[in-house]
N, CA, C, O and the ligand as a Tripos MOL2 file, in Angstrom:
@<TRIPOS>MOLECULE
protein
  261   259    66     0     0
PROTEIN
NO_CHARGES

@<TRIPOS>ATOM
      1 N        -134.9930   79.9850  -41.3860 N.3       1 MET1
      2 CA       -135.4860   80.1830  -40.0250 C.3       1 MET1
      3 C        -136.8120   80.9200  -40.0850 C.2       1 MET1
      4 O        -137.0170   81.7780  -40.9440 O.2       1 MET1
      5 N        -137.6890   80.5900  -39.1880 N.am      2 SER2
      6 CA       -138.9810   81.2530  -39.1890 C.3       2 SER2
      7 C        -139.3440   81.6690  -37.7680 C.2       2 SER2
      8 O        -138.9190   81.0660  -36.7830 O.2       2 SER2
      9 N        -140.1390   82.7140  -37.7110 N.am      3 LYS3
     10 CA       -140.5700   83.2270  -36.4140 C.3       3 LYS3
     11 C        -142.0270   82.8730  -36.1820 C.2       3 LYS3
     12 O        -142.7690   82.5430  -37.1080 O.2       3 LYS3
     13 N        -142.4090   82.9520  -34.9250 N.am      4 LEU4
     14 CA       -143.7710   82.6190  -34.5520 C.3       4 LEU4
     15 C        -144.2740   83.6570  -33.5530 C.2       4 LEU4
     16 O        -143.5790   84.0210  -32.6040 O.2       4 LEU4
     17 N        -145.4940   84.1210  -33.7910 N.am      5 TRP5
     18 CA       -146.1200   85.0610  -32.8570 C.3       5 TRP5
     19 C        -147.4260   84.4360  -32.3820 C.2       5 TRP5
     20 O        -148.3730   84.2910  -33.1550 O.2       5 TRP5
     21 N        -147.4660   84.0710  -31.1190 N.am      6 LEU6
     22 CA       -148.6440   83.3940  -30.5910 C.3       6 LEU6
     23 C        -149.7860   84.3750  -30.3500 C.2       6 LEU6
     24 O        -149.5800   85.4740  -29.8350 O.2       6 LEU6
     25 N        -151.0010   83.9570  -30.7310 N.am      7 LYS7
     26 CA       -152.2140   84.7450  -30.4660 C.3       7 LYS7
     27 C        -152.0970   86.1870  -30.9470 C.2       7 LYS7
     28 O        -152.5280   87.1130  -30.2590 O.2       7 LYS7
     29 N        -151.5180   86.3730  -32.1240 N.am      8 SER8
     30 CA       -151.3020   87.7290  -32.6210 C.3       8 SER8
     31 C        -152.0710   88.0280  -33.8940 C.2       8 SER8
     32 O        -151.9350   89.1190  -34.4470 O.2       8 SER8
     33 N        -152.8660   87.1010  -34.3700 N.am      9 CYS9
     34 CA       -153.6080   87.3500  -35.5920 C.3       9 CYS9
     35 C        -154.6580   88.4340  -35.3530 C.2       9 CYS9
     36 O        -155.4690   88.3230  -34.4340 O.2       9 CYS9
     37 N        -154.6430   89.4930  -36.1890 N.am     10 PRO10
     38 CA       -155.6120   90.5780  -36.0240 C.3      10 PRO10
     39 C        -157.0350   90.1370  -36.3490 C.2      10 PRO10
     40 O        -157.9920   90.8290  -36.0020 O.2      10 PRO10
     41 N        -157.1810   89.0050  -37.0040 N.am     11 ARG11
     42 CA       -158.4950   88.5590  -37.4450 C.3      11 ARG11
     43 C        -159.1120   87.5420  -36.4750 C.2      11 ARG11
     44 O        -160.2870   87.6510  -36.1250 O.2      11 ARG11
     45 N        -158.3180   86.5570  -36.0430 N.am     12 CYS12
     46 CA       -158.8940   85.4920  -35.2310 C.3      12 CYS12
     47 C        -158.1160   85.2370  -33.9380 C.2      12 CYS12
     48 O        -158.4430   84.3170  -33.1880 O.2      12 CYS12
     49 N        -157.0820   86.0550  -33.6770 N.am     13 ARG13
     50 CA       -156.2610   85.8570  -32.4830 C.3      13 ARG13
     51 C        -155.5190   84.5270  -32.5240 C.2      13 ARG13
     52 O        -155.1710   83.9640  -31.4870 O.2      13 ARG13
     53 N        -155.2870   84.0460  -33.7090 N.am     14 GLY14
     54 CA       -154.5510   82.8010  -33.8560 C.3      14 GLY14
     55 C        -153.0460   83.0370  -33.8380 C.2      14 GLY14
     56 O        -152.5770   84.1290  -33.5170 O.2      14 GLY14
     57 N        -152.3080   82.0070  -34.1840 N.am     15 ASP15
     58 CA       -150.8550   82.0700  -34.1450 C.3      15 ASP15
     59 C        -150.3070   82.4020  -35.5300 C.2      15 ASP15
     60 O        -150.6700   81.7770  -36.5260 O.2      15 ASP15
     61 N        -149.4300   83.3930  -35.5670 N.am     16 LEU16
     62 CA       -148.8470   83.8260  -36.8280 C.3      16 LEU16
     63 C        -147.4500   83.2480  -36.9870 C.2      16 LEU16
     64 O        -146.7320   83.0720  -36.0030 O.2      16 LEU16
     65 N        -147.0670   82.9570  -38.2120 N.am     17 TYR17
     66 CA       -145.6950   82.5500  -38.4630 C.3      17 TYR17
     67 C        -145.1680   83.1810  -39.7350 C.2      17 TYR17
     68 O        -145.9090   83.4910  -40.6680 O.2      17 TYR17
     69 N        -143.8520   83.3590  -39.7320 N.am     18 GLU18
     70 CA       -143.1870   83.9850  -40.8550 C.3      18 GLU18
     71 C        -142.7530   82.9050  -41.8250 C.2      18 GLU18
     72 O        -142.0980   81.9290  -41.4600 O.2      18 GLU18
     73 N        -143.1380   83.1100  -43.0650 N.am     19 GLU19
     74 CA       -142.8600   82.0920  -44.0720 C.3      19 GLU19
     75 C        -142.0800   82.7080  -45.2260 C.2      19 GLU19
     76 O        -142.3980   83.8160  -45.6560 O.2      19 GLU19
     77 N        -141.0810   82.0230  -45.7300 N.am     20 PRO20
     78 CA       -140.3320   82.5540  -46.8780 C.3      20 PRO20
     79 C        -141.2580   82.7150  -48.0740 C.2      20 PRO20
     80 O        -142.1330   81.8810  -48.3080 O.2      20 PRO20
     81 N        -141.0640   83.7790  -48.8200 N.am     21 ALA21
     82 CA       -141.9520   84.0480  -49.9430 C.3      21 ALA21
     83 C        -141.1600   84.1650  -51.2380 C.2      21 ALA21
     84 O        -141.5390   84.9050  -52.1450 O.2      21 ALA21
     85 N        -140.0900   83.4500  -51.3120 N.am     22 VAL22
     86 CA       -139.2530   83.5250  -52.5120 C.3      22 VAL22
     87 C        -140.0620   83.0770  -53.7220 C.2      22 VAL22
     88 O        -140.6570   82.0000  -53.7310 O.2      22 VAL22
     89 N        -140.0690   83.9250  -54.7340 N.am     23 GLY23
     90 CA       -140.7700   83.5720  -55.9620 C.3      23 GLY23
     91 C        -142.2390   83.9360  -55.9350 C.2      23 GLY23
     92 O        -142.9270   83.8000  -56.9460 O.2      23 GLY23
     93 N        -142.7360   84.3990  -54.7880 N.am     24 ARG24
     94 CA       -144.1490   84.7640  -54.7140 C.3      24 ARG24
     95 C        -144.3010   86.2670  -54.7960 C.2      24 ARG24
     96 O        -145.1390   86.7780  -55.5390 O.2      24 ARG24
     97 N        -143.4890   86.9720  -54.0290 N.am     25 HIS25
     98 CA       -143.5080   88.4290  -54.0870 C.3      25 HIS25
     99 C        -142.0620   88.8820  -54.2930 C.2      25 HIS25
    100 O        -141.2180   88.7210  -53.4110 O.2      25 HIS25
    101 N        -141.7980   89.4340  -55.4350 N.am     26 HIS26
    102 CA       -140.4090   89.7820  -55.7150 C.3      26 HIS26
    103 C        -139.9050   90.8720  -54.7880 C.2      26 HIS26
    104 O        -138.6960   91.0570  -54.6460 O.2      26 HIS26
    105 N        -140.8270   91.6000  -54.1500 N.am     27 PHE27
    106 CA       -140.4210   92.7030  -53.2840 C.3      27 PHE27
    107 C        -140.2600   92.2640  -51.8410 C.2      27 PHE27
    108 O        -139.8410   93.0560  -50.9970 O.2      27 PHE27
    109 N        -140.5840   91.0240  -51.5470 N.am     28 ALA28
    110 CA       -140.5250   90.5780  -50.1640 C.3      28 ALA28
    111 C        -139.7970   89.2470  -50.0680 C.2      28 ALA28
    112 O        -139.8960   88.4110  -50.9660 O.2      28 ALA28
    113 N        -139.0820   89.0590  -49.0020 N.am     29 SER29
    114 CA       -138.3930   87.7900  -48.8120 C.3      29 SER29
    115 C        -139.1870   86.8810  -47.8830 C.2      29 SER29
    116 O        -138.8010   85.7360  -47.6510 O.2      29 SER29
    117 N        -140.2800   87.3820  -47.3600 N.am     30 TYR30
    118 CA       -141.0910   86.6010  -46.4300 C.3      30 TYR30
    119 C        -142.4810   87.2050  -46.3720 C.2      30 TYR30
    120 O        -142.7030   88.3220  -46.8410 O.2      30 TYR30
    121 N        -143.3970   86.4790  -45.8060 N.am     31 TYR31
    122 CA       -144.6790   87.0610  -45.4320 C.3      31 TYR31
    123 C        -145.1400   86.3870  -44.1600 C.2      31 TYR31
    124 O        -144.6660   85.3050  -43.8120 O.2      31 TYR31
    125 N        -146.0590   87.0230  -43.4700 N.am     32 ILE32
    126 CA       -146.5220   86.5070  -42.1910 C.3      32 ILE32
    127 C        -147.9640   86.0700  -42.3430 C.2      32 ILE32
    128 O        -148.8170   86.8470  -42.7720 O.2      32 ILE32
    129 N        -148.2310   84.8370  -41.9960 N.am     33 THR33
    130 CA       -149.5590   84.2850  -42.1940 C.3      33 THR33
    131 C        -150.0280   83.5610  -40.9420 C.2      33 THR33
    132 O        -149.2230   83.1750  -40.0940 O.2      33 THR33
    133 N        -151.3340   83.3820  -40.8360 N.am     34 CYS34
    134 CA       -151.9380   82.8040  -39.6400 C.3      34 CYS34
    135 C        -152.1300   81.2970  -39.8030 C.2      34 CYS34
    136 O        -152.6020   80.8200  -40.8340 O.2      34 CYS34
    137 N        -151.7580   80.5760  -38.7740 N.am     35 LEU35
    138 CA       -151.9100   79.1230  -38.8030 C.3      35 LEU35
    139 C        -153.3790   78.7230  -38.7950 C.2      35 LEU35
    140 O        -153.7630   77.7440  -39.4340 O.2      35 LEU35
    141 N        -154.2020   79.4830  -38.0720 N.am     36 GLN36
    142 CA       -155.5900   79.0930  -37.8610 C.3      36 GLN36
    143 C        -156.5030   79.4710  -39.0210 C.2      36 GLN36
    144 O        -157.2890   78.6460  -39.4860 O.2      36 GLN36
    145 N        -156.4040   80.7300  -39.4960 N.am     37 CYS37
    146 CA       -157.3600   81.1870  -40.5070 C.3      37 CYS37
    147 C        -156.7110   81.4760  -41.8550 C.2      37 CYS37
    148 O        -157.4110   81.7290  -42.8360 O.2      37 CYS37
    149 N        -155.3810   81.4420  -41.9150 N.am     38 GLY38
    150 CA       -154.7130   81.6500  -43.1870 C.3      38 GLY38
    151 C        -154.5920   83.1060  -43.5970 C.2      38 GLY38
    152 O        -154.1660   83.4220  -44.7080 O.2      38 GLY38
    153 N        -154.9750   83.9920  -42.6790 N.am     39 HIS39
    154 CA       -154.8810   85.4140  -42.9720 C.3      39 HIS39
    155 C        -153.4270   85.8080  -43.2140 C.2      39 HIS39
    156 O        -152.5430   85.4250  -42.4470 O.2      39 HIS39
    157 N        -153.1760   86.5700  -44.2750 N.am     40 VAL40
    158 CA       -151.8350   87.0680  -44.5550 C.3      40 VAL40
    159 C        -151.7820   88.5370  -44.1760 C.2      40 VAL40
    160 O        -152.6000   89.3410  -44.6230 O.2      40 VAL40
    161 N        -150.8060   88.8730  -43.3460 N.am     41 LEU41
    162 CA       -150.7170   90.2460  -42.8670 C.3      41 LEU41
    163 C        -150.3530   91.2230  -43.9790 C.2      41 LEU41
    164 O        -149.5900   90.9080  -44.8920 O.2      41 LEU41
    165 N        -150.9220   92.4070  -43.8700 N.am     42 THR42
    166 CA       -150.5490   93.4780  -44.7730 C.3      42 THR42
    167 C        -149.2290   94.0710  -44.2860 C.2      42 THR42
    168 O        -148.7630   93.7600  -43.1900 O.2      42 THR42
    169 N        -148.6380   94.9220  -45.1120 N.am     43 ASP43
    170 CA       -147.3990   95.5820  -44.7170 C.3      43 ASP43
    171 C        -147.5580   96.3200  -43.4090 C.2      43 ASP43
    172 O        -146.6870   96.2670  -42.5410 O.2      43 ASP43
    173 N        -148.6980   97.0240  -43.2700 N.am     44 ALA44
    174 CA       -148.9300   97.8170  -42.0670 C.3      44 ALA44
    175 C        -149.0270   96.9170  -40.8380 C.2      44 ALA44
    176 O        -148.4830   97.2320  -39.7790 O.2      44 ALA44
    177 N        -149.7180   95.8060  -40.9930 N.am     45 GLN45
    178 CA       -149.8700   94.8830  -39.8680 C.3      45 GLN45
    179 C        -148.5330   94.2420  -39.5100 C.2      45 GLN45
    180 O        -148.2310   94.0250  -38.3370 O.2      45 GLN45
    181 N        -147.7400   93.9440  -40.5330 N.am     46 GLU46
    182 CA       -146.4090   93.4030  -40.2800 C.3      46 GLU46
    183 C        -145.5580   94.3920  -39.4930 C.2      46 GLU46
    184 O        -144.8480   94.0190  -38.5590 O.2      46 GLU46
    185 N        -145.6430   95.6530  -39.8880 N.am     47 SER47
    186 CA       -144.8390   96.6730  -39.2260 C.3      47 SER47
    187 C        -145.2030   96.7880  -37.7580 C.2      47 SER47
    188 O        -144.3300   96.9210  -36.9000 O.2      47 SER47
    189 N        -146.5000   96.7350  -37.4730 N.am     48 LEU48
    190 CA       -146.9620   96.7990  -36.0990 C.3      48 LEU48
    191 C        -146.4390   95.6110  -35.3040 C.2      48 LEU48
    192 O        -146.0400   95.7460  -34.1470 O.2      48 LEU48
    193 N        -146.4470   94.4610  -35.9350 N.am     49 LEU49
    194 CA       -146.0720   93.2260  -35.2590 C.3      49 LEU49
    195 C        -144.5720   93.1530  -35.0120 C.2      49 LEU49
    196 O        -144.1290   92.7990  -33.9190 O.2      49 LEU49
    197 N        -143.8060   93.4880  -36.0240 N.am     50 THR50
    198 CA       -142.3670   93.2810  -35.9520 C.3      50 THR50
    199 C        -141.6050   94.5280  -35.5510 C.2      50 THR50
    200 O        -140.4540   94.4490  -35.1200 O.2      50 THR50
    201 N        -142.2540   95.6920  -35.6950 N.am     51 GLY51
    202 CA       -141.5640   96.9340  -35.3890 C.3      51 GLY51
    203 C        -140.6450   97.3700  -36.5140 C.2      51 GLY51
    204 O        -139.9320   98.3690  -36.4060 O.2      51 GLY51
    205 N        -140.6740   96.5950  -37.6070 N.am     52 ARG52
    206 CA       -139.8500   96.9590  -38.7490 C.3      52 ARG52
    207 C        -140.5280   98.0420  -39.5630 C.2      52 ARG52
    208 O        -141.7480   98.2030  -39.5140 O.2      52 ARG52
    209 N        -139.7360   98.7740  -40.3030 N.am     53 GLN53
    210 CA       -140.2790   99.7790  -41.1960 C.3      53 GLN53
    211 C        -141.0630   99.0950  -42.2990 C.2      53 GLN53
    212 O        -140.6550   98.0560  -42.8180 O.2      53 GLN53
    213 N        -142.1870   99.6860  -42.6480 N.am     54 SER54
    214 CA       -142.9610   99.1560  -43.7520 C.3      54 SER54
    215 C        -142.1570   99.2580  -45.0430 C.2      54 SER54
    216 O        -141.4540  100.2400  -45.2820 O.2      54 SER54
    217 N        -142.2790   98.2230  -45.8670 N.am     55 ARG55
    218 CA       -141.5460   98.2350  -47.1360 C.3      55 ARG55
    219 C        -142.0880   99.2990  -48.0780 C.2      55 ARG55
    220 O        -141.3700   99.8260  -48.9270 O.2      55 ARG55
    221 N        -143.3600   99.5990  -47.9100 N.am     56 ALA56
    222 CA       -143.9860  100.5720  -48.7790 C.3      56 ALA56
    223 C        -144.3330  101.8200  -47.9710 C.2      56 ALA56
    224 O        -145.4570  102.3180  -48.0140 O.2      56 ALA56
    225 N        -143.3500  102.3040  -47.2420 N.am     57 ALA57
    226 CA       -143.5980  103.4480  -46.3770 C.3      57 ALA57
    227 C        -143.9360  104.6800  -47.1980 C.2      57 ALA57
    228 O        -143.2650  104.9870  -48.1830 O.2      57 ALA57
    229 N        -144.9720  105.3740  -46.7900 N.am     58 PRO58
    230 CA       -145.3140  106.6120  -47.4860 C.3      58 PRO58
    231 C        -144.2720  107.6820  -47.1820 C.2      58 PRO58
    232 O        -143.5140  107.5780  -46.2170 O.2      58 PRO58
    233 N        -144.2510  108.6820  -48.0020 N.am     59 GLN59
    234 CA       -143.3070  109.7860  -47.7580 C.3      59 GLN59
    235 C        -143.6420  110.4310  -46.4350 C.2      59 GLN59
    236 O        -144.8120  110.6740  -46.1400 O.2      59 GLN59
    237 N        -142.6270  110.7120  -45.6300 N.am     60 PRO60
    238 CA       -142.8720  111.3850  -44.3540 C.3      60 PRO60
    239 C        -143.4410  112.7770  -44.5840 C.2      60 PRO60
    240 O        -143.0090  113.5060  -45.4770 O.2      60 PRO60
    241 N        -144.4080  113.1230  -43.7680 N.am     61 ALA61
    242 CA       -145.0260  114.4330  -43.9150 C.3      61 ALA61
    243 C        -144.0310  115.5250  -43.5340 C.2      61 ALA61
    244 O        -143.3140  115.4300  -42.5380 O.2      61 ALA61
    245 N        -144.0160  116.5410  -44.3460 N.am     62 HIS62
    246 CA       -143.1220  117.6580  -44.0300 C.3      62 HIS62
    247 C        -143.7750  118.5440  -42.9870 C.2      62 HIS62
    248 O        -144.9520  118.8960  -43.0760 O.2      62 HIS62
    249 N        -142.9830  118.8840  -42.0160 N.am     63 ARG63
    250 CA       -143.5010  119.7310  -40.9560 C.3      63 ARG63
    251 C        -143.4890  121.1870  -41.4030 C.2      63 ARG63
    252 O        -142.5110  121.6730  -41.9690 O.2      63 ARG63
    253 N        -144.5580  121.8450  -41.1450 N.am     64 VAL64
    254 CA       -144.6040  123.2810  -41.4420 C.3      64 VAL64
    255 C        -144.1270  124.0280  -40.2040 C.2      64 VAL64
    256 O        -144.8030  124.0410  -39.1750 O.2      64 VAL64
    257 N        -142.9820  124.6360  -40.3130 N.am     65 ALA65
    258 CA       -142.3800  125.2900  -39.1450 C.3      65 ALA65
    259 C        -143.0500  126.6290  -38.8630 C.2      65 ALA65
    260 O        -142.6730  127.3210  -37.9170 O.2      65 ALA65
    261 ZN       -156.0800   84.1740  -37.9450 Zn       66 ZN66
@<TRIPOS>BOND
     1     1     2 1
     2     2     3 1
     3     3     4 2
     4     3     5 am
     5     5     6 1
     6     6     7 1
     7     7     8 2
     8     7     9 am
     9     9    10 1
    10    10    11 1
    11    11    12 2
    12    11    13 am
    13    13    14 1
    14    14    15 1
    15    15    16 2
    16    15    17 am
    17    17    18 1
    18    18    19 1
    19    19    20 2
    20    19    21 am
    21    21    22 1
    22    22    23 1
    23    23    24 2
    24    23    25 am
    25    25    26 1
    26    26    27 1
    27    27    28 2
    28    27    29 am
    29    29    30 1
    30    30    31 1
    31    31    32 2
    32    31    33 am
    33    33    34 1
    34    34    35 1
    35    35    36 2
    36    35    37 am
    37    37    38 1
    38    38    39 1
    39    39    40 2
    40    39    41 am
    41    41    42 1
    42    42    43 1
    43    43    44 2
    44    43    45 am
    45    45    46 1
    46    46    47 1
    47    47    48 2
    48    47    49 am
    49    49    50 1
    50    50    51 1
    51    51    52 2
    52    51    53 am
    53    53    54 1
    54    54    55 1
    55    55    56 2
    56    55    57 am
    57    57    58 1
    58    58    59 1
    59    59    60 2
    60    59    61 am
    61    61    62 1
    62    62    63 1
    63    63    64 2
    64    63    65 am
    65    65    66 1
    66    66    67 1
    67    67    68 2
    68    67    69 am
    69    69    70 1
    70    70    71 1
    71    71    72 2
    72    71    73 am
    73    73    74 1
    74    74    75 1
    75    75    76 2
    76    75    77 am
    77    77    78 1
    78    78    79 1
    79    79    80 2
    80    79    81 am
    81    81    82 1
    82    82    83 1
    83    83    84 2
    84    83    85 am
    85    85    86 1
    86    86    87 1
    87    87    88 2
    88    87    89 am
    89    89    90 1
    90    90    91 1
    91    91    92 2
    92    91    93 am
    93    93    94 1
    94    94    95 1
    95    95    96 2
    96    95    97 am
    97    97    98 1
    98    98    99 1
    99    99   100 2
   100    99   101 am
   101   101   102 1
   102   102   103 1
   103   103   104 2
   104   103   105 am
   105   105   106 1
   106   106   107 1
   107   107   108 2
   108   107   109 am
   109   109   110 1
   110   110   111 1
   111   111   112 2
   112   111   113 am
   113   113   114 1
   114   114   115 1
   115   115   116 2
   116   115   117 am
   117   117   118 1
   118   118   119 1
   119   119   120 2
   120   119   121 am
   121   121   122 1
   122   122   123 1
   123   123   124 2
   124   123   125 am
   125   125   126 1
   126   126   127 1
   127   127   128 2
   128   127   129 am
   129   129   130 1
   130   130   131 1
   131   131   132 2
   132   131   133 am
   133   133   134 1
   134   134   135 1
   135   135   136 2
   136   135   137 am
   137   137   138 1
   138   138   139 1
   139   139   140 2
   140   139   141 am
   141   141   142 1
   142   142   143 1
   143   143   144 2
   144   143   145 am
   145   145   146 1
   146   146   147 1
   147   147   148 2
   148   147   149 am
   149   149   150 1
   150   150   151 1
   151   151   152 2
   152   151   153 am
   153   153   154 1
   154   154   155 1
   155   155   156 2
   156   155   157 am
   157   157   158 1
   158   158   159 1
   159   159   160 2
   160   159   161 am
   161   161   162 1
   162   162   163 1
   163   163   164 2
   164   163   165 am
   165   165   166 1
   166   166   167 1
   167   167   168 2
   168   167   169 am
   169   169   170 1
   170   170   171 1
   171   171   172 2
   172   171   173 am
   173   173   174 1
   174   174   175 1
   175   175   176 2
   176   175   177 am
   177   177   178 1
   178   178   179 1
   179   179   180 2
   180   179   181 am
   181   181   182 1
   182   182   183 1
   183   183   184 2
   184   183   185 am
   185   185   186 1
   186   186   187 1
   187   187   188 2
   188   187   189 am
   189   189   190 1
   190   190   191 1
   191   191   192 2
   192   191   193 am
   193   193   194 1
   194   194   195 1
   195   195   196 2
   196   195   197 am
   197   197   198 1
   198   198   199 1
   199   199   200 2
   200   199   201 am
   201   201   202 1
   202   202   203 1
   203   203   204 2
   204   203   205 am
   205   205   206 1
   206   206   207 1
   207   207   208 2
   208   207   209 am
   209   209   210 1
   210   210   211 1
   211   211   212 2
   212   211   213 am
   213   213   214 1
   214   214   215 1
   215   215   216 2
   216   215   217 am
   217   217   218 1
   218   218   219 1
   219   219   220 2
   220   219   221 am
   221   221   222 1
   222   222   223 1
   223   223   224 2
   224   223   225 am
   225   225   226 1
   226   226   227 1
   227   227   228 2
   228   227   229 am
   229   229   230 1
   230   230   231 1
   231   231   232 2
   232   231   233 am
   233   233   234 1
   234   234   235 1
   235   235   236 2
   236   235   237 am
   237   237   238 1
   238   238   239 1
   239   239   240 2
   240   239   241 am
   241   241   242 1
   242   242   243 1
   243   243   244 2
   244   243   245 am
   245   245   246 1
   246   246   247 1
   247   247   248 2
   248   247   249 am
   249   249   250 1
   250   250   251 1
   251   251   252 2
   252   251   253 am
   253   253   254 1
   254   254   255 1
   255   255   256 2
   256   255   257 am
   257   257   258 1
   258   258   259 1
   259   259   260 2
@<TRIPOS>SUBSTRUCTURE
     1 MET1         2 RESIDUE 1 A MET
     2 SER2         6 RESIDUE 1 A SER
     3 LYS3        10 RESIDUE 1 A LYS
     4 LEU4        14 RESIDUE 1 A LEU
     5 TRP5        18 RESIDUE 1 A TRP
     6 LEU6        22 RESIDUE 1 A LEU
     7 LYS7        26 RESIDUE 1 A LYS
     8 SER8        30 RESIDUE 1 A SER
     9 CYS9        34 RESIDUE 1 A CYS
    10 PRO10       38 RESIDUE 1 A PRO
    11 ARG11       42 RESIDUE 1 A ARG
    12 CYS12       46 RESIDUE 1 A CYS
    13 ARG13       50 RESIDUE 1 A ARG
    14 GLY14       54 RESIDUE 1 A GLY
    15 ASP15       58 RESIDUE 1 A ASP
    16 LEU16       62 RESIDUE 1 A LEU
    17 TYR17       66 RESIDUE 1 A TYR
    18 GLU18       70 RESIDUE 1 A GLU
    19 GLU19       74 RESIDUE 1 A GLU
    20 PRO20       78 RESIDUE 1 A PRO
    21 ALA21       82 RESIDUE 1 A ALA
    22 VAL22       86 RESIDUE 1 A VAL
    23 GLY23       90 RESIDUE 1 A GLY
    24 ARG24       94 RESIDUE 1 A ARG
    25 HIS25       98 RESIDUE 1 A HIS
    26 HIS26      102 RESIDUE 1 A HIS
    27 PHE27      106 RESIDUE 1 A PHE
    28 ALA28      110 RESIDUE 1 A ALA
    29 SER29      114 RESIDUE 1 A SER
    30 TYR30      118 RESIDUE 1 A TYR
    31 TYR31      122 RESIDUE 1 A TYR
    32 ILE32      126 RESIDUE 1 A ILE
    33 THR33      130 RESIDUE 1 A THR
    34 CYS34      134 RESIDUE 1 A CYS
    35 LEU35      138 RESIDUE 1 A LEU
    36 GLN36      142 RESIDUE 1 A GLN
    37 CYS37      146 RESIDUE 1 A CYS
    38 GLY38      150 RESIDUE 1 A GLY
    39 HIS39      154 RESIDUE 1 A HIS
    40 VAL40      158 RESIDUE 1 A VAL
    41 LEU41      162 RESIDUE 1 A LEU
    42 THR42      166 RESIDUE 1 A THR
    43 ASP43      170 RESIDUE 1 A ASP
    44 ALA44      174 RESIDUE 1 A ALA
    45 GLN45      178 RESIDUE 1 A GLN
    46 GLU46      182 RESIDUE 1 A GLU
    47 SER47      186 RESIDUE 1 A SER
    48 LEU48      190 RESIDUE 1 A LEU
    49 LEU49      194 RESIDUE 1 A LEU
    50 THR50      198 RESIDUE 1 A THR
    51 GLY51      202 RESIDUE 1 A GLY
    52 ARG52      206 RESIDUE 1 A ARG
    53 GLN53      210 RESIDUE 1 A GLN
    54 SER54      214 RESIDUE 1 A SER
    55 ARG55      218 RESIDUE 1 A ARG
    56 ALA56      222 RESIDUE 1 A ALA
    57 ALA57      226 RESIDUE 1 A ALA
    58 PRO58      230 RESIDUE 1 A PRO
    59 GLN59      234 RESIDUE 1 A GLN
    60 PRO60      238 RESIDUE 1 A PRO
    61 ALA61      242 RESIDUE 1 A ALA
    62 HIS62      246 RESIDUE 1 A HIS
    63 ARG63      250 RESIDUE 1 A ARG
    64 VAL64      254 RESIDUE 1 A VAL
    65 ALA65      258 RESIDUE 1 A ALA
    66 ZN66       261 GROUP 0 **** ****
């Protein structure tokens, strides 16, 4: 199954779709790419789009109380 985000490309405002990435990135099961310009979203851009946690999330900053 794949998802589609219309007019969501950060580069050209094109349509993004989620594509399986089996065998391409061992750390990811999918990647999101643009139909119009072929731009592949970074982890950060994916997180913004999907609301999912970034796979490579940095350590949370410790609050100084
Ligand atoms: Zn694009």
